[in-house]
C-alpha positions in Angstrom: 15.0 -8.4 -11.1 14.9 -4.6 -10.5 15.8 -3.6 -7.1 13.2 -0.7 -7.0 10.4 -3.4 -7.6 11.6 -5.7 -4.9 11.4 -2.6 -2.6 7.9 -2.2 -3.3 5.3 -4.1 -0.9 3.1 -6.2 -3.3 0.4 -6.5 -1.0 0.1 -2.8 0.1 0.1 -1.9 -3.5 -2.5 -4.4 -4.2 -4.9 -3.0 -1.5 -4.1 0.5 -2.9 -5.5 -0.4 -6.3 -8.4 -2.2 -4.8 -9.6 0.8 -2.7 -8.1 3.5 -5.3 -6.3 5.0 -2.3 -5.2 8.3 -3.4 -2.3 8.4 -0.7 -0.6 6.4 -3.1 -1.0 8.1 -6.3 2.5 8.8 -8.0 4.1 6.3 -5.7 3.9 3.3 -7.8 2.3 2.2 -10.8 0.2 -1.0 -11.7 1.3 -2.8 -15.1 -1.3 -5.2 -16.5 0.2 -8.2 -18.4 -2.9 -9.1 -20.3 -3.3 -5.8 -21.8 0.1 -4.4 -21.7 -1.2 -0.9 -20.1 0.2 0.5 -16.8 -1.9 2.9 -14.7 -2.2 5.0 -11.4 -3.5 3.3 -8.3 -6.5 5.4 -8.5 -7.4 4.5 -12.0 -11.2 4.3 -12.5 -11.1 1.5 -14.9 -12.1 -2.0 -13.6 -9.4 -3.9 -11.4 -7.5 -6.4 -13.1 -7.2 -10.0 -11.6 -4.1 -10.1 -9.0 -2.2 -12.7 -11.1 -2.5 -10.1 -14.0 -0.7 -7.5 -12.1 2.7 -6.3 -11.6 3.8 -3.2 -9.5 6.7 -0.8 -10.5 8.2 2.5 -8.9 8.0 4.7 -11.8 6.2 5.1 -15.1 9.5 5.3 -16.7 10.1 1.7 -15.5 6.6 0.5 -16.9 7.7 1.9 -20.1 10.9 0.2 -20.1 9.1 -3.0 -19.3 7.2 -2.4 -22.6 3.8 -1.5 -21.1 2.1 1.5 -22.5 0.3 4.5 -20.4 -3.5 4.3 -20.0 -5.6 6.8 -21.5 -8.2 7.0 -18.6 -5.9 8.0 -15.6 -2.7 9.3 -17.6 0.0 7.9 -15.4 2.4 10.2 -17.0 1.1 12.9 -15.5 0.7 11.8 -12.1 1.4 13.7 -8.9 5.0 13.4 -7.1 6.5 11.7 -10.3 9.6 13.9 -10.7 11.5 13.8 -13.6 12.0 10.9 -15.5 
C-alpha cells in the first residue's frame, strides 16, 4: 500500500469533499473508481458514493493508479501542488 495514502485521514478527506472545503484544495485528490476520474476536493461535479472514492496525496499518484484528470475542476492545476 502507498505510504502517502495511509497518512491521509480518510474521513477528513471525505468531509472536505462533501462540503467542498477550499482549505483542502491541492492537499489531496479524490479518485472515483466507477468513472476512472480524479478530482480536487472543491470540484463542482456531483459527489460520488463513498464506497467508490479513494483519496491520494498527489495528482501524480492518481495518474499512476490509472485515473485521468477531471475536465471540470482541472486537478492538474490545483494550488500548492508543487512539481510532480
